[in-house]
Every structure is written in structure tokens, then in C-alpha cells.
C-alpha positions as semicolon CSV with decimal commas, in nm:
position;residue;x (nm);y (nm);z (nm)
1;M;-0,031;-0,020;-0,005
2;S;0,263;0,260;0,071
3;N;0,472;0,175;-0,259
4;F;0,144;0,287;-0,429
5;R;0,159;0,617;-0,241
6;F;0,537;0,695;-0,297
7;K;0,475;0,602;-0,667
8;A;0,191;0,849;-0,710
9;L;0,419;1,126;-0,506
10;E;0,667;1,035;-0,759
11;T;0,444;1,070;-1,072
12;A;0,319;1,407;-0,915
13;Q;0,651;1,518;-0,860
14;S;0,775;1,469;-1,215
15;R;0,485;1,674;-1,399
16;Q;0,566;2,007;-1,546
17;A;0,354;2,289;-1,357
18;I;0,118;2,399;-1,606
19;P;0,141;2,844;-1,643
20;V;-0,197;3,047;-1,531
21;A;-0,233;3,366;-1,608
22;A;-0,348;3,580;-1,291
23;P;-0,635;3,750;-1,322
24;T;-0,577;4,144;-1,409
25;E;-0,818;4,252;-1,164
26;R;-0,763;4,205;-0,772
27;V;-0,804;3,867;-0,641
28;G;-1,057;3,943;-0,366
29;D;-1,263;4,113;-0,664
30;F;-1,223;3,803;-0,876
31;L;-1,308;3,529;-0,620
32;G;-1,576;3,745;-0,451
33;S;-1,767;3,767;-0,747
34;Y;-1,802;3,367;-0,782
35;T;-1,863;3,336;-0,422
36;F;-2,109;3,645;-0,297
37;N;-2,324;3,812;-0,588
38;N;-2,599;4,057;-0,519
39;E;-2,837;3,769;-0,591
40;V;-2,688;3,571;-0,281
41;M;-2,624;3,902;-0,050
42;R;-2,990;3,964;-0,096
43;A;-3,120;3,614;-0,020
44;L;-2,915;3,603;0,291
45;L;-2,851;3,955;0,422
46;S;-3,132;4,132;0,635
47;P;-3,252;4,409;0,443
48;E;-3,055;4,700;0,642
49;A;-2,753;4,507;0,649
50;Y;-2,819;4,433;0,248
51;L;-2,837;4,783;0,211
52;K;-2,567;4,890;0,412
53;V;-2,297;4,687;0,203
54;T;-2,465;4,776;-0,174
55;E;-2,421;5,136;-0,008
56;A;-2,068;5,085;0,112
57;I;-1,925;4,937;-0,197
58;S;-2,112;5,182;-0,437
59;T;-1,947;5,469;-0,261
60;N;-1,613;5,274;-0,145
61;G;-1,714;5,345;0,192
62;Q;-1,722;5,133;0,540
63;I;-1,983;4,945;0,701
64;D;-2,034;5,056;1,027
65;R;-2,038;4,715;1,286
66;V;-2,303;4,838;1,526
67;L;-2,559;4,544;1,592
68;P;-2,899;4,552;1,610
69;M;-3,043;4,584;1,954
70;K;-3,147;4,159;1,943
71;W;-2,789;4,118;1,914
72;R;-2,639;4,284;2,180
73;V;-2,549;4,142;2,495
74;P;-2,657;4,335;2,825
């Protein structure tokens, strides 16, 4: 069994790497566009949070981190 593992490692290490072009835009924008887009944000966030996030994105501003009253610890 261990012989197969060593053989697999040898095969993997002997292969040539495939060159991949990096995205020209910021990596965070590239990855985020496929995981957390407007449709997903609207479905998962509260209406207030969605408005704050979209406003921050459009104005390049910040999101305040104030918790709603129901989430605050007394």
C-alpha cells in the first residue's frame, strides 16, 4: 500500500507545472464575484444589512459594525 503512495508522489512531482495567467483585477474582486454576489447577498442578509453593504460597495465606504438591539449582549 505504501509503495503505491510513493509511486503516486513520484508521478505527481515529475509533472511539469501548467502556467496559469493571474487575473488582472484584484484577486479579492475576482474570487468574491463568484461566491457572494448581489443575488446571494439579498437572499442571505437582512434588508438593513444588504442596504449598508451595497451602499458601502457603491461609495467605496465602510460598513459600521453596530449590532442590532436583538443581538446585543446586556
